Structure formats: structure tokens, C-alpha cells
C-alpha positions, 0 to 999 in steps of 0.5 A: 670848900675848894678844889684840890686841883685846877686844870691848866691847858697843856698849850698854856706856854703857847697861848698868845696872851702868855707869849705877850707877857713873856715877850715883855719879860713879865715873868711875875705876871705869868707866875701870878696868873698860874698862882691865881688859878690855884688860889681861886680853886683852893678858896672856891671863888669861881675865878674871882681874885680879890685885891687883898689876895694879890700877895697870895698869888705873888702879885702886885698892882703892876702884875694885875694891870699886865694880866688885865692888859693881855686879857687873862684877868677881867677887872671887877669891883674889888678885884679881878675875874680870871678870864674863862674860869667857868669854861675850864674849871668846875664851879663851886656848885658843881664841886659841892654837888659832886662832893655830896654825891660821893659822900652819899655813895660812901655812906651807902657802902659803909652801911652795906659793910656794917650790915654785912659785918653785923650779919657775919657776927650774928652767924658766928654767935649762932653757930657757937651757941648751936655748937654748945647746945649740941655738945650738951646733948 
């Protein structure tokens, strides 16, 4: 289970690493980086981008090298780690814990609503029964 969003710093275009890519007209590398954030968030990889995922982030071996060269990606066995992922994005464990808390809270709300609905239904049935008995007497 992944994120439905990722955080991107509003100063991203002024980041010196991004400026270095822009100066080299490495537009595909910039697109790959942003896409890798979305991919890692969706897949719940905690910022890891597997080599096999390059096509899904519009990347190539060349763009991967460019991202490594400026320090946006860190080489890891089988792929790359997005630099500082854990500093700016919640981890998979944090997301799971947040989901579990939200699910538990929703279940409590649902149970309270169900109990209120049952009590209301019982009150209406009792009132109808009392009214019928009173009408007979």
C-alpha cells in the first residue's frame, strides 16, 4: 500500500542539483526524478527505484547516471535510492500505522452509528406497540 501523494518542496526548481541538470538541458532526468518520487510513493518502496522500474519513471541508464552524478539518486544493489526520501516522505511503516489508526477510528464511528440506529429502531417499535396496546384499551 503506497501513498496517494508525495511531497515536493516548492523550492525544487531552485535546488542546485536541479539547476545543474537544467544547465545541461537534462530535462528527461528532471522528469525521471519527479516521476520516481511518484513511483516510489505509489509502490511503497521507501524511495527505492529498481532498475526494472526505469521505464515507469521515463528513465534510461543515461538519466539514472545523470541523477546519480548530481546526487538526487544514490546507487544501491538492483537500483537506486532517492536521496533524502526518509527525510521528506513518510515511511511505509508510518503509512501503515496511519491507515490502521484511521480504520480503527472509522470502525468505532460505524459501531456508534449502528448502535444509535438500532436504539432508534427499537424506540420506534416500542412506541408503535405501546400505541396499539393503548388503542385497544
